[in-house]
C-alpha positions, -999 to +999 in steps of 0.1 A: +282-287+175+246-297+177+221-270+183+206-285+214+241-285+231+245-248+222+211-242+237+222-259+270+253-237+272+231-206+264+209-214+295+241-214+316+257-181+304+230-163+284+230-154+247+253-124+253+281-146+266+281-171+238+297-165+204+288-186+174+296-162+145+324-176+124+347-145+125+344-142+163+350-179+168+380-178+146+395-148+163+391-162+198+404-196+187+438-182+179+469-170+197+503-158+184+511-192+169+520-175+136+554-165+152+563-200+141+560-208+104+558-245+114+529-239+137+513-215+113+510-243+088+499-269+113+473-248+132+460-224+106+426-242+103+421-251+139+392-235+157+365-240+183+328-247+176+317-219+200+332-194+224+318-190+260+326-160+282+315-167+318+309-137+341+312-157+373+330-188+386+296-203+392+289-200+355+323-214+347+317-245+369+283-250+352+300-248+318+326-274+328+300-298+342+280-296+310+311-300+288+321-331+308+287-346+307+285-340+269+322-351+264+330-318+247+367-307+244+375-276+265+403-250+258+408-222+282+418-187+270+432-157+287+441-131+261+457-154+235+492-139+236+510-172+237+533-183+209+529-221+208+492-226+202+486-230+239+451-215+236+442-231+203+418-260+202+431-289+182+398-309+182+371-282+181+347-281+211+345-249+232+369-222+240+362-206+274+374-169+275+381-160+311+387-123+304+356-112+323+368-129+355+392-100+361+389-087+397+413-085+426+401-108+453+424-098+482+454-076+489+480-087+514+512-069+526+534-085+499+511-105+477+477-103+459+451-128+451+435-121+418+411-137+393+427-154+363+413-131+337+428-099+350+453-082+327+488-078+341+490-041+331+458-034+352+472-054+381+505-036+380+487-002+380+466-012+410+497-026+428+515+007+422+487+025+440+496+003+470+533+012+467+540-023+452+548-039+418+549-072+401+579-094+402+578-107+366+556-102+336+557-109+298+564-081+272+527-086+262+516-075+297+493-048+283+470-076+270+482-108+288+462-121+317+477-134+349+460-168+344+473-171+308+508-161+319+508-187+347+494-215+326+512-208+294+542-186+301+575-189+318+594-156+324+597-120+312+606-086+325+618-090+360+632-125+355+668-112+356+661-106+393+632-128+403+635-158+380+608-177+361+572-185+372+583-217+391+609-197+411+585-186+438+566-162+416+533-181+421+523-187+457+489-203+453+463-212+427+427-221+428+419-248+402+387-264+389+389-300+377+368-320+352+357-346+377+321-356+384+312-332+398+337-304+391+360-300+421+376-268+434+412-273+446+436-250+464+472-256+452+504-244+468+540-254+473+556-279+450+522-290+438+520-258+417+546-273+394+518-295+380+499-264+369+524-237+360+531-238+322+507-267+319+486-251+291+456-258+312+458-295+306+457-305+343+430-281+355+414-247+350+431-220+370+405-195+382+426-174+405+462-171+416+482-155+445+514-139+434+542-121+454+546-083+451+577-062+458+581-025+469+577-002+439+609+012+426+618+042+403+628+025+370+648+041+343+650+025+308+681+030+287+694+020+253+732+017+251+749+013+217+781-007+212+803-012+182+815-046+195+792-076+202+818-088+227+816-056+246+779-055+248+778-091+261+805-083+287+786-052+298+753-069+302+768-098+321+784-074+345+750-056+350+730-088+353+754-105+377+759-075+400+742-077+434+744-040+441+721-028+412+684-034+411+672-043+376+641-055+357+655-059+323+689-067+307+687-074+270+713-078+242+703-071+205+728-078+178+730-055+148+708-049+128+679-059+150+674-024+163+666-012+127+633-032+129+620-010+158+602+017+138+589+037+167+626+041+179+639+050+144+645+087+154+658+077+188+686+053+178+715+056+154+704+023+138+740+010+138+758-013+161+747-036+188+724-026+217+719-032+254+684-024+265+681-020+303+655-013+329+674-003+361+667+015+394+673+052+391+700+054+418+722+030+399+720+050+366+753+069+367+774+039+378+759+017+350+764+045+325+801+048+335+805+010+331+790+012+296+813+040+286+843+021+299+835-006+273+830+020+245+792+020+250+772+051+243+738+060+257+714+068+229+680+068+244+665+069+279+630+069+295+632+087+328+613+074+358+588+103+355+578+091+320+578+053+329+547+037+313+537+069+296+539+059+260+562+034+244+591+021+264+623+001+260+607-031+272+582-029+243+611-041+221+624-069+242+616-106+249+592-118+222+583-083+212+617-083+195+605-111+173+572-093+166+590-061+154+612-083+132+582-100+117+566-067+109+597-058+089+601-092+072+577-121+077+605-146+069+619-141+104+612-166+132+630-173+164+643-199+188+645-202+226+677-215+241+700-214+272+736-205+266+762-217+291+773-189+314+809-202+315+814-201+277+784-183+261+806-159+242+825-188+225+791-204+217+778-172+202+810-168+182+807-203+168+771-197+159+779-165+140+807-182+121+784-210+110+752-190+102+762-153+098+732-131+091+709-162+090+709-161+129+708-128+148+717-129+185+691-117+210+697-124+247+676-119+278+695-123+310+675-142+336+676-164+366+663-199+365+662-219+398+686-193+412+712-195+385+720-166+362+716-176+325+721-158+292+688-170+277+687-167+239+657-156+217+677-155+185+661-144+153+663-170+125+657-163+088+633-191+079+638-210+046+624-244+054+614-267+083+644-289+075+668-260+077+653-247+109+658-280+126+694-282+113+700-249+131+683-263+163+705-294+161+736-272+158+726-253+189+720-284+208+753-301+198+770-269+209+755-272+243+733-241+238+702-262+244+670-252+226+635-251+241+617-256+207+590-230+202+578-246+170+557-274+186+524-272+204+532-303+225+536-296+262+572-302+272+585-310+238+600-275+237+620-282+269+618-263+302+624-295+321+588-299+331+577-328+353+557-343+325+552-377+340+537-362+372+515-339+350+503-367+329+493-388+360+475-358+375+457-351+343+441-386+344+429-378+379+416-342+373+405-347+337+394-384+334+379-380+300+408-361+285+388-330+276+411-302+287+432-288+258+431-321+239+462-331+220+486-309+239+498-335+265+523-359+249+516-396+250+532-417+277+556-432+251+566-397+239+572-385+274+595-414+281+619-404+253+619-366+260 
């Protein structure tokens, strides 16, 4: 980037809020793309020219206006905890780090309006002080920002009850466009679907309003089972029950639990596990249900110790993959939806075909009101060709895969309304500067 352009940006944000040193630029140009060996190879050398860290929305608007006038690519960053290169610039330009826009704007009885850069852990802590809690959040919530989650995520802890982001877990968003001049839009209702999980291609989310629920007393438990069939049956019963409040229902095939080093002295390290987060008053009933299926409680975090140190949820969702990678960097993962009606048969078929090459990891969730055994299976990576053979097997089986090994929006599934997003992008971002290269071409969209 030419020095005079950098000087213009410096006049907007000041020298303290612009990073040009190589190591800082590289660090803030990356996310957790390395979960995928495919993306690791494709994106390893991608980086911005400079990093900008605005302190106010006024500064942010000025940055966007200058970037548009200079035709400089713009990539928005929350905390960089995404897994698909969502926050990685493909064509250089600037990365705008929104982490300093991190204040609560307004509390309501059952919702909160908050700036995009606020960390979810901090937001949950403040909500708890009001007797409230978040509906859903990713396993990376200690670092992840609300804006990054909305623009790049989908679901997480809480999704077993409240569904994914587009299931009413975002009520409103304020968005900046790349028009001349930059416009400020208030988005609500079905229009939010053009911005949720959009990777910031259709506009820059600067604040969101999300629902909150009354705070509950949560207990986290690890149940061990000798039978994979039994742990699947148990977790389905818990997830589908209307009488028990829950935030997390996870299945981990053996030997996945052996990768969780902080739990090494807590778990027997044999068998299959159900990791749960349930309301305290349902604890005994659920424990009896587990025991009726030969399950054994091995570890629990009582409500009084919730969020005081490491918890069960720190080993679920994509943290499961992270712990596996720490053990052996040949592990990677898939994302898929099993069919509720025959998921146990699908899993049995997969195990017969792939054995220890694929280890079953399920997160029970709701999507559009329907209960789904969502898979995050671990896959022992040997080659890209073999990986896509496994994906094809899953798809042919009806256990449809949302491919996490591509940076293209929508290519990984999730049934996004890509045509509407692409049309809106042309309106909000007429020079195609926002997260360049992530929106598929019109031709590519037509065959997805």
